[in-house]
Structures are given as C-alpha cells and as structure tokens.
PDB file as gemmi writes it, atoms N, CA and C in Angstrom:
CRYST1    1.000    1.000    1.000  90.00  90.00  90.00 P 1                      
ATOM      1  N   MET A   1      20.925   0.595  18.961  1.00  0.00           N  
ATOM      2  CA  MET A   1      19.587   0.680  19.221  1.00  0.00           C  
ATOM      3  C   MET A   1      18.803  -0.585  19.579  1.00  0.00           C  
ATOM      4  N   ILE A   2      17.939  -0.369  20.411  1.00  0.00           N  
ATOM      5  CA  ILE A   2      17.421  -1.514  21.188  1.00  0.00           C  
ATOM      6  C   ILE A   2      16.031  -1.870  20.548  1.00  0.00           C  
ATOM      7  N   ILE A   3      15.575  -3.026  20.220  1.00  0.00           N  
ATOM      8  CA  ILE A   3      14.228  -3.241  19.694  1.00  0.00           C  
ATOM      9  C   ILE A   3      13.749  -4.184  20.773  1.00  0.00           C  
ATOM     10  N   LYS A   4      12.554  -3.715  21.322  1.00  0.00           N  
ATOM     11  CA  LYS A   4      11.687  -4.326  22.182  1.00  0.00           C  
ATOM     12  C   LYS A   4      10.574  -5.321  21.173  1.00  0.00           C  
ATOM     13  N   LEU A   5      10.989  -6.421  21.127  1.00  0.00           N  
ATOM     14  CA  LEU A   5      10.082  -7.507  20.402  1.00  0.00           C  
ATOM     15  C   LEU A   5       8.688  -7.756  21.092  1.00  0.00           C  
ATOM     16  N   PRO A   6       7.635  -7.747  20.186  1.00  0.00           N  
ATOM     17  CA  PRO A   6       6.254  -8.124  20.767  1.00  0.00           C  
ATOM     18  C   PRO A   6       6.165  -9.387  20.953  1.00  0.00           C  
ATOM     19  N   SER A   7       5.239  -9.876  21.741  1.00  0.00           N  
ATOM     20  CA  SER A   7       5.049 -11.309  22.470  1.00  0.00           C  
ATOM     21  C   SER A   7       5.057 -12.388  21.102  1.00  0.00           C  
ATOM     22  N   LYS A   8       5.174 -13.845  21.472  1.00  0.00           N  
ATOM     23  CA  LYS A   8       5.410 -14.408  20.316  1.00  0.00           C  
ATOM     24  C   LYS A   8       4.109 -14.700  19.443  1.00  0.00           C  
ATOM     25  N   GLU A   9       2.968 -14.432  20.157  1.00  0.00           N  
ATOM     26  CA  GLU A   9       1.575 -14.623  19.477  1.00  0.00           C  
ATOM     27  C   GLU A   9       1.340 -13.401  18.696  1.00  0.00           C  
ATOM     28  N   GLU A  10       1.774 -12.161  19.099  1.00  0.00           N  
ATOM     29  CA  GLU A  10       1.528 -10.851  18.395  1.00  0.00           C  
ATOM     30  C   GLU A  10       2.424 -10.976  17.200  1.00  0.00           C  
ATOM     31  N   ARG A  11       3.740 -11.482  17.200  1.00  0.00           N  
ATOM     32  CA  ARG A  11       4.757 -11.787  15.899  1.00  0.00           C  
ATOM     33  C   ARG A  11       3.991 -12.758  14.956  1.00  0.00           C  
ATOM     34  N   HIS A  12       3.385 -13.691  15.446  1.00  0.00           N  
ATOM     35  CA  HIS A  12       2.569 -14.650  14.513  1.00  0.00           C  
ATOM     36  C   HIS A  12       1.737 -13.875  13.875  1.00  0.00           C  
ATOM     37  N   LYS A  13       0.787 -13.149  14.609  1.00  0.00           N  
ATOM     38  CA  LYS A  13      -0.166 -12.386  13.889  1.00  0.00           C  
ATOM     39  C   LYS A  13       0.284 -11.265  12.871  1.00  0.00           C  
ATOM     40  N   LEU A  14       1.453 -10.692  13.339  1.00  0.00           N  
ATOM     41  CA  LEU A  14       2.130  -9.855  12.435  1.00  0.00           C  
ATOM     42  C   LEU A  14       2.423 -10.395  11.016  1.00  0.00           C  
ATOM     43  N   PHE A  15       3.244 -11.552  11.054  1.00  0.00           N  
ATOM     44  CA  PHE A  15       3.653 -12.201   9.877  1.00  0.00           C  
ATOM     45  C   PHE A  15       2.626 -13.370   9.338  1.00  0.00           C  
ATOM     46  N   GLY A  16       1.411 -13.069   9.627  1.00  0.00           N  
ATOM     47  CA  GLY A  16       0.531 -13.811   8.914  1.00  0.00           C  
ATOM     48  C   GLY A  16       0.437 -15.493   9.258  1.00  0.00           C  
ATOM     49  N   SER A  17       0.925 -15.966  10.543  1.00  0.00           N  
ATOM     50  CA  SER A  17       0.687 -17.145  10.974  1.00  0.00           C  
ATOM     51  C   SER A  17      -0.580 -17.412  11.560  1.00  0.00           C  
ATOM     52  N   VAL A  18      -1.272 -18.443  11.539  1.00  0.00           N  
ATOM     53  CA  VAL A  18      -2.421 -18.787  12.126  1.00  0.00           C  
ATOM     54  C   VAL A  18      -2.344 -20.094  12.970  1.00  0.00           C  
ATOM     55  N   PRO A  19      -2.886 -19.913  13.996  1.00  0.00           N  
ATOM     56  CA  PRO A  19      -2.867 -21.008  15.149  1.00  0.00           C  
ATOM     57  C   PRO A  19      -3.260 -22.250  14.551  1.00  0.00           C  
ATOM     58  N   PRO A  20      -2.772 -23.405  15.087  1.00  0.00           N  
ATOM     59  CA  PRO A  20      -3.420 -24.729  14.556  1.00  0.00           C  
ATOM     60  C   PRO A  20      -4.601 -25.174  15.088  1.00  0.00           C  
ATOM     61  N   GLY A  21      -5.514 -25.669  14.396  1.00  0.00           N  
ATOM     62  CA  GLY A  21      -6.865 -25.772  14.834  1.00  0.00           C  
ATOM     63  C   GLY A  21      -7.777 -26.507  13.778  1.00  0.00           C  
ATOM     64  N   ALA A  22      -9.038 -26.401  13.889  1.00  0.00           N  
ATOM     65  CA  ALA A  22      -9.941 -27.208  12.980  1.00  0.00           C  
ATOM     66  C   ALA A  22      -9.506 -26.834  11.572  1.00  0.00           C  
ATOM     67  N   LYS A  23      -9.618 -27.485  10.577  1.00  0.00           N  
ATOM     68  CA  LYS A  23      -9.423 -27.240   9.116  1.00  0.00           C  
ATOM     69  C   LYS A  23     -10.355 -26.424   8.479  1.00  0.00           C  
ATOM     70  N   ILE A  24     -10.192 -25.013   8.795  1.00  0.00           N  
ATOM     71  CA  ILE A  24     -11.119 -24.097   8.176  1.00  0.00           C  
ATOM     72  C   ILE A  24     -10.408 -23.268   7.357  1.00  0.00           C  
ATOM     73  N   LYS A  25      -9.272 -23.608   7.015  1.00  0.00           N  
ATOM     74  CA  LYS A  25      -8.412 -22.563   6.030  1.00  0.00           C  
ATOM     75  C   LYS A  25      -9.205 -22.490   4.735  1.00  0.00           C  
ATOM     76  N   PRO A  26      -9.064 -21.332   3.940  1.00  0.00           N  
ATOM     77  CA  PRO A  26      -9.685 -21.216   2.706  1.00  0.00           C  
ATOM     78  C   PRO A  26      -9.107 -22.203   1.703  1.00  0.00           C  
ATOM     79  N   THR A  27      -9.927 -22.674   0.799  1.00  0.00           N  
ATOM     80  CA  THR A  27      -9.260 -23.533  -0.256  1.00  0.00           C  
ATOM     81  C   THR A  27      -9.391 -22.798  -1.582  1.00  0.00           C  
ATOM     82  N   THR A  28     -10.026 -21.798  -1.626  1.00  0.00           N  
ATOM     83  CA  THR A  28     -10.105 -20.986  -2.989  1.00  0.00           C  
ATOM     84  C   THR A  28      -9.518 -19.697  -2.847  1.00  0.00           C  
ATOM     85  N   LYS A  29      -8.910 -19.303  -4.081  1.00  0.00           N  
ATOM     86  CA  LYS A  29      -8.334 -18.000  -3.958  1.00  0.00           C  
ATOM     87  C   LYS A  29      -9.006 -16.808  -3.565  1.00  0.00           C  
ATOM     88  N   ASN A  30     -10.327 -16.673  -3.836  1.00  0.00           N  
ATOM     89  CA  ASN A  30     -11.120 -15.480  -3.450  1.00  0.00           C  
ATOM     90  C   ASN A  30     -11.373 -15.677  -1.864  1.00  0.00           C  
ATOM     91  N   GLY A  31     -11.276 -16.829  -1.125  1.00  0.00           N  
ATOM     92  CA  GLY A  31     -11.324 -16.848   0.186  1.00  0.00           C  
ATOM     93  C   GLY A  31      -9.826 -16.681   0.892  1.00  0.00           C  
ATOM     94  N   MET A  32      -8.921 -16.420   0.295  1.00  0.00           N  
ATOM     95  CA  MET A  32      -7.574 -16.212   0.858  1.00  0.00           C  
ATOM     96  C   MET A  32      -7.130 -14.991   1.153  1.00  0.00           C  
ATOM     97  N   LYS A  33      -6.617 -14.575   2.224  1.00  0.00           N  
ATOM     98  CA  LYS A  33      -6.162 -13.104   2.457  1.00  0.00           C  
ATOM     99  C   LYS A  33      -4.847 -13.043   1.838  1.00  0.00           C  
ATOM    100  N   ASP A  34      -4.605 -11.888   1.148  1.00  0.00           N  
ATOM    101  CA  ASP A  34      -3.558 -11.538   0.278  1.00  0.00           C  
ATOM    102  C   ASP A  34      -2.527 -10.830   1.458  1.00  0.00           C  
ATOM    103  N   LEU A  35      -1.775 -11.785   1.862  1.00  0.00           N  
ATOM    104  CA  LEU A  35      -0.811 -11.241   2.886  1.00  0.00           C  
ATOM    105  C   LEU A  35       0.597 -10.659   2.274  1.00  0.00           C  
ATOM    106  N   GLN A  36       0.671 -10.864   1.061  1.00  0.00           N  
ATOM    107  CA  GLN A  36       1.938 -10.455   0.407  1.00  0.00           C  
ATOM    108  C   GLN A  36       1.872  -9.007  -0.056  1.00  0.00           C  
ATOM    109  N   ASN A  37       0.608  -8.656  -0.360  1.00  0.00           N  
ATOM    110  CA  ASN A  37       0.450  -7.116  -0.696  1.00  0.00           C  
ATOM    111  C   ASN A  37      -0.089  -6.388   0.520  1.00  0.00           C  
ATOM    112  N   GLN A  38      -0.328  -6.899   1.741  1.00  0.00           N  
ATOM    113  CA  GLN A  38      -0.863  -6.224   2.669  1.00  0.00           C  
ATOM    114  C   GLN A  38       0.110  -5.243   3.443  1.00  0.00           C  
ATOM    115  N   LYS A  39      -0.274  -3.885   3.586  1.00  0.00           N  
ATOM    116  CA  LYS A  39       0.629  -2.917   3.996  1.00  0.00           C  
ATOM    117  C   LYS A  39       0.747  -2.983   5.683  1.00  0.00           C  
ATOM    118  N   ASN A  40       1.996  -3.209   5.965  1.00  0.00           N  
ATOM    119  CA  ASN A  40       2.197  -3.530   7.639  1.00  0.00           C  
ATOM    120  C   ASN A  40       3.443  -2.982   7.955  1.00  0.00           C  
ATOM    121  N   LYS A  41       3.492  -2.529   9.316  1.00  0.00           N  
ATOM    122  CA  LYS A  41       4.746  -2.112   9.692  1.00  0.00           C  
ATOM    123  C   LYS A  41       5.512  -3.400  10.702  1.00  0.00           C  
ATOM    124  N   PHE A  42       6.482  -3.800  10.132  1.00  0.00           N  
ATOM    125  CA  PHE A  42       7.238  -4.727  10.573  1.00  0.00           C  
ATOM    126  C   PHE A  42       8.340  -4.226  11.526  1.00  0.00           C  
ATOM    127  N   LEU A  43       9.003  -5.096  12.229  1.00  0.00           N  
ATOM    128  CA  LEU A  43       9.781  -4.741  13.489  1.00  0.00           C  
ATOM    129  C   LEU A  43      10.921  -3.949  13.086  1.00  0.00           C  
ATOM    130  N   PHE A  44      11.625  -4.175  11.850  1.00  0.00           N  
ATOM    131  CA  PHE A  44      12.867  -3.493  11.510  1.00  0.00           C  
ATOM    132  C   PHE A  44      13.082  -3.635  10.253  1.00  0.00           C  
ATOM    133  N   ASP A  45      14.186  -2.981   9.658  1.00  0.00           N  
ATOM    134  CA  ASP A  45      14.530  -3.089   8.179  1.00  0.00           C  
ATOM    135  C   ASP A  45      15.345  -4.309   8.041  1.00  0.00           C  
ATOM    136  N   ILE A  46      15.233  -4.912   6.878  1.00  0.00           N  
ATOM    137  CA  ILE A  46      16.220  -5.962   6.748  1.00  0.00           C  
ATOM    138  C   ILE A  46      17.306  -5.528   5.942  1.00  0.00           C  
ATOM    139  N   ASN A  47      18.586  -5.622   6.259  1.00  0.00           N  
ATOM    140  CA  ASN A  47      19.656  -4.952   5.581  1.00  0.00           C  
ATOM    141  C   ASN A  47      19.906  -5.785   4.322  1.00  0.00           C  
ATOM    142  N   GLN A  48      20.001  -7.121   4.267  1.00  0.00           N  
ATOM    143  CA  GLN A  48      20.101  -8.032   3.185  1.00  0.00           C  
ATOM    144  C   GLN A  48      19.332  -9.237   3.146  1.00  0.00           C  
ATOM    145  N   VAL A  49      18.806  -9.321   1.815  1.00  0.00           N  
ATOM    146  CA  VAL A  49      18.104 -10.703   1.966  1.00  0.00           C  
ATOM    147  C   VAL A  49      18.105 -10.947   0.477  1.00  0.00           C  
ATOM    148  N   GLY A  50      18.261 -12.317   0.159  1.00  0.00           N  
ATOM    149  CA  GLY A  50      18.543 -12.813  -1.182  1.00  0.00           C  
ATOM    150  C   GLY A  50      18.788 -14.257  -1.248  1.00  0.00           C  
ATOM    151  N   ILE A  51      19.551 -14.363  -2.333  1.00  0.00           N  
ATOM    152  CA  ILE A  51      20.122 -16.010  -2.589  1.00  0.00           C  
ATOM    153  C   ILE A  51      21.445 -15.777  -3.030  1.00  0.00           C  
ATOM    154  N   SER A  52      21.996 -17.098  -2.654  1.00  0.00           N  
ATOM    155  CA  SER A  52      23.567 -17.012  -2.981  1.00  0.00           C  
ATOM    156  C   SER A  52      23.936 -18.247  -3.769  1.00  0.00           C  
ATOM    157  N   ASN A  53      25.003 -18.366  -4.242  1.00  0.00           N  
ATOM    158  CA  ASN A  53      25.549 -19.474  -5.191  1.00  0.00           C  
ATOM    159  C   ASN A  53      24.706 -19.746  -6.255  1.00  0.00           C  
ATOM    160  N   VAL A  54      24.173 -18.889  -6.903  1.00  0.00           N  
ATOM    161  CA  VAL A  54      23.532 -19.251  -8.248  1.00  0.00           C  
ATOM    162  C   VAL A  54      24.577 -19.407  -9.283  1.00  0.00           C  
ATOM    163  N   LYS A  55      24.499 -20.386  -9.819  1.00  0.00           N  
ATOM    164  CA  LYS A  55      25.426 -20.889 -10.944  1.00  0.00           C  
ATOM    165  C   LYS A  55      24.986 -20.657 -12.279  1.00  0.00           C  
ATOM    166  N   GLN A  56      25.598 -20.004 -13.134  1.00  0.00           N  
ATOM    167  CA  GLN A  56      24.932 -19.526 -14.467  1.00  0.00           C  
ATOM    168  C   GLN A  56      26.026 -19.618 -15.476  1.00  0.00           C  
ATOM    169  N   PRO A  57      25.902 -20.446 -16.449  1.00  0.00           N  
ATOM    170  CA  PRO A  57      26.907 -20.446 -17.450  1.00  0.00           C  
ATOM    171  C   PRO A  57      27.042 -19.074 -18.377  1.00  0.00           C  
ATOM    172  N   VAL A  58      28.334 -18.523 -18.571  1.00  0.00           N  
ATOM    173  CA  VAL A  58      28.539 -17.311 -19.251  1.00  0.00           C  
ATOM    174  C   VAL A  58      29.542 -17.613 -20.239  1.00  0.00           C  
ATOM    175  N   ASN A  59      29.568 -16.596 -21.440  1.00  0.00           N  
ATOM    176  CA  ASN A  59      30.497 -16.671 -22.393  1.00  0.00           C  
ATOM    177  C   ASN A  59      31.372 -15.328 -22.035  1.00  0.00           C  
ATOM    178  N   VAL A  60      32.692 -15.529 -22.168  1.00  0.00           N  
ATOM    179  CA  VAL A  60      33.856 -14.559 -22.060  1.00  0.00           C  
ATOM    180  C   VAL A  60      34.236 -14.261 -23.295  1.00  0.00           C  
ATOM    181  N   HIS A  61      34.189 -12.920 -23.710  1.00  0.00           N  
ATOM    182  CA  HIS A  61      34.734 -12.566 -24.950  1.00  0.00           C  
ATOM    183  C   HIS A  61      36.190 -11.748 -24.631  1.00  0.00           C  
ATOM    184  N   SER A  62      37.102 -12.073 -25.722  1.00  0.00           N  
ATOM    185  CA  SER A  62      38.375 -11.474 -25.553  1.00  0.00           C  
ATOM    186  C   SER A  62      39.053 -11.096 -26.806  1.00  0.00           C  
ATOM    187  N   SER A  63      39.833  -9.978 -26.852  1.00  0.00           N  
ATOM    188  CA  SER A  63      40.583  -9.894 -28.095  1.00  0.00           C  
ATOM    189  C   SER A  63      41.507 -10.752 -28.109  1.00  0.00           C  
ATOM    190  N   LEU A  64      42.134 -11.477 -27.234  1.00  0.00           N  
ATOM    191  CA  LEU A  64      42.985 -12.447 -27.472  1.00  0.00           C  
ATOM    192  C   LEU A  64      42.551 -13.934 -27.720  1.00  0.00           C  
ATOM    193  N   SER A  65      43.506 -14.710 -28.400  1.00  0.00           N  
ATOM    194  CA  SER A  65      42.907 -16.089 -28.709  1.00  0.00           C  
ATOM    195  C   SER A  65      42.893 -17.043 -27.680  1.00  0.00           C  
ATOM    196  N   PRO A  66      42.186 -17.881 -27.275  1.00  0.00           N  
ATOM    197  CA  PRO A  66      40.654 -17.813 -28.148  1.00  0.00           C  
ATOM    198  C   PRO A  66      39.862 -16.685 -27.690  1.00  0.00           C  
ATOM    199  N   ASN A  67      39.081 -16.383 -28.591  1.00  0.00           N  
ATOM    200  CA  ASN A  67      38.193 -15.059 -28.560  1.00  0.00           C  
ATOM    201  C   ASN A  67      37.157 -15.345 -27.648  1.00  0.00           C  
ATOM    202  N   GLN A  68      36.550 -16.656 -27.563  1.00  0.00           N  
ATOM    203  CA  GLN A  68      35.446 -16.874 -26.675  1.00  0.00           C  
ATOM    204  C   GLN A  68      35.666 -18.093 -25.655  1.00  0.00           C  
ATOM    205  N   GLN A  69      35.449 -17.850 -24.470  1.00  0.00           N  
ATOM    206  CA  GLN A  69      35.620 -19.040 -23.612  1.00  0.00           C  
ATOM    207  C   GLN A  69      34.010 -19.056 -22.877  1.00  0.00           C  
ATOM    208  N   THR A  70      33.687 -20.211 -22.516  1.00  0.00           N  
ATOM    209  CA  THR A  70      32.704 -20.813 -21.799  1.00  0.00           C  
ATOM    210  C   THR A  70      33.024 -21.064 -20.594  1.00  0.00           C  
ATOM    211  N   THR A  71      32.442 -20.651 -19.363  1.00  0.00           N  
ATOM    212  CA  THR A  71      32.540 -20.812 -17.969  1.00  0.00           C  
ATOM    213  C   THR A  71      31.323 -20.931 -16.993  1.00  0.00           C  
ATOM    214  N   ILE A  72      31.511 -21.140 -15.905  1.00  0.00           N  
ATOM    215  CA  ILE A  72      30.192 -20.966 -15.112  1.00  0.00           C  
ATOM    216  C   ILE A  72      30.715 -19.819 -13.994  1.00  0.00           C  
ATOM    217  N   ALA A  73      29.756 -18.857 -13.937  1.00  0.00           N  
ATOM    218  CA  ALA A  73      29.896 -17.850 -12.961  1.00  0.00           C  
ATOM    219  C   ALA A  73      28.959 -18.235 -11.699  1.00  0.00           C  
ATOM    220  N   THR A  74      29.358 -17.836 -10.420  1.00  0.00           N  
ATOM    221  CA  THR A  74      28.663 -18.037  -9.203  1.00  0.00           C  
ATOM    222  C   THR A  74      28.180 -16.566  -8.909  1.00  0.00           C  
ATOM    223  N   PHE A  75      26.877 -16.240  -8.807  1.00  0.00           N  
ATOM    224  CA  PHE A  75      26.396 -15.197  -8.343  1.00  0.00           C  
ATOM    225  C   PHE A  75      25.694 -14.972  -6.874  1.00  0.00           C  
ATOM    226  N   THR A  76      25.511 -13.882  -6.290  1.00  0.00           N  
ATOM    227  CA  THR A  76      24.861 -13.747  -5.098  1.00  0.00           C  
ATOM    228  C   THR A  76      23.886 -12.347  -5.471  1.00  0.00           C  
ATOM    229  N   LEU A  77      22.642 -12.671  -5.165  1.00  0.00           N  
ATOM    230  CA  LEU A  77      21.710 -11.563  -5.553  1.00  0.00           C  
ATOM    231  C   LEU A  77      21.049 -11.200  -4.232  1.00  0.00           C  
ATOM    232  N   THR A  78      21.125  -9.957  -3.841  1.00  0.00           N  
ATOM    233  CA  THR A  78      20.569  -9.410  -2.432  1.00  0.00           C  
ATOM    234  C   THR A  78      19.844  -8.018  -2.931  1.00  0.00           C  
ATOM    235  N   SER A  79      19.218  -7.981  -1.778  1.00  0.00           N  
ATOM    236  CA  SER A  79      18.318  -6.579  -1.879  1.00  0.00           C  
ATOM    237  C   SER A  79      18.111  -6.068  -0.362  1.00  0.00           C  
ATOM    238  N   SER A  80      18.107  -4.814  -0.208  1.00  0.00           N  
ATOM    239  CA  SER A  80      17.615  -4.488   1.370  1.00  0.00           C  
ATOM    240  C   SER A  80      16.064  -4.357   1.416  1.00  0.00           C  
ATOM    241  N   LEU A  81      15.532  -4.518   2.533  1.00  0.00           N  
ATOM    242  CA  LEU A  81      13.884  -4.064   2.488  1.00  0.00           C  
ATOM    243  C   LEU A  81      13.385  -3.256   3.592  1.00  0.00           C  
ATOM    244  N   PRO A  82      12.802  -2.226   3.313  1.00  0.00           N  
ATOM    245  CA  PRO A  82      12.401  -1.165   4.404  1.00  0.00           C  
ATOM    246  C   PRO A  82      11.489  -2.049   5.357  1.00  0.00           C  
ATOM    247  N   TYR A  83      11.303  -1.631   6.500  1.00  0.00           N  
ATOM    248  CA  TYR A  83      10.541  -2.438   7.649  1.00  0.00           C  
ATOM    249  C   TYR A  83       8.926  -2.445   7.291  1.00  0.00           C  
ATOM    250  N   ASP A  84       8.585  -1.755   6.484  1.00  0.00           N  
ATOM    251  CA  ASP A  84       6.958  -1.807   5.848  1.00  0.00           C  
ATOM    252  C   ASP A  84       6.841  -2.582   4.842  1.00  0.00           C  
ATOM    253  N   LYS A  85       7.721  -3.237   4.110  1.00  0.00           N  
ATOM    254  CA  LYS A  85       7.505  -4.133   2.968  1.00  0.00           C  
ATOM    255  C   LYS A  85       7.970  -5.579   3.239  1.00  0.00           C  
ATOM    256  N   LYS A  86       7.228  -6.381   2.430  1.00  0.00           N  
ATOM    257  CA  LYS A  86       7.639  -7.670   2.495  1.00  0.00           C  
ATOM    258  C   LYS A  86       8.404  -8.104   1.272  1.00  0.00           C  
ATOM    259  N   GLU A  87       8.416  -7.384   0.222  1.00  0.00           N  
ATOM    260  CA  GLU A  87       8.999  -7.803  -1.028  1.00  0.00           C  
ATOM    261  C   GLU A  87       9.568  -6.576  -1.717  1.00  0.00           C  
ATOM    262  N   GLN A  88      10.505  -6.569  -2.670  1.00  0.00           N  
ATOM    263  CA  GLN A  88      11.005  -5.579  -3.095  1.00  0.00           C  
ATOM    264  C   GLN A  88      10.577  -5.640  -4.813  1.00  0.00           C  
ATOM    265  N   ILE A  89       9.922  -4.619  -5.375  1.00  0.00           N  
ATOM    266  CA  ILE A  89       9.336  -4.692  -6.636  1.00  0.00           C  
ATOM    267  C   ILE A  89      10.288  -4.012  -7.703  1.00  0.00           C  
TER     268      ILE A  89                                                      
END                                                                             
C-alpha cells in the first residue's frame, strides 16, 4: 500500500501545529482549541504506540519455600490506534 503524504504545511494543520508568529496564542482554557477530542482523519492507522521499560515492584507467591518473593518486573504497554483517533479510551 502506497500512502501519498500531504504537503508539510497541510500535515502541520492536520496535527494541530501553528506557524510561528506574533504571540497571539490563547492563555485561558476557554480560548484554547480542543485538539485531543477533535474528530479528524489522519494519514494511516498506528499499529503500535505506547511506552516500554516500565519498572514496577511485584510480589511473587509460591507454594514452595520461600512462599513470597519480591522482585522488579519490566513491562511494555502498547495499543493500536485507528487512523481517525488520537487516543485510545
């Protein structure tokens, strides 16, 4: 599958970038555009997005002695996103 990308300027608009210029960006919540919840069609699905190497202490229970051991687990947390979403809810 070949994806024809829009121009750089069109991509910036699509993803909510604003061109540099005079300091006219809103300073209050009411004046800000809600980009996160805006419905839009992006260029392609994202197969995998997330974070890796999340370290978390865990307790391992066993029927053998010692019955409980503490260790540190390393997790990778991922999700896929369809092309019309910015976040997974």
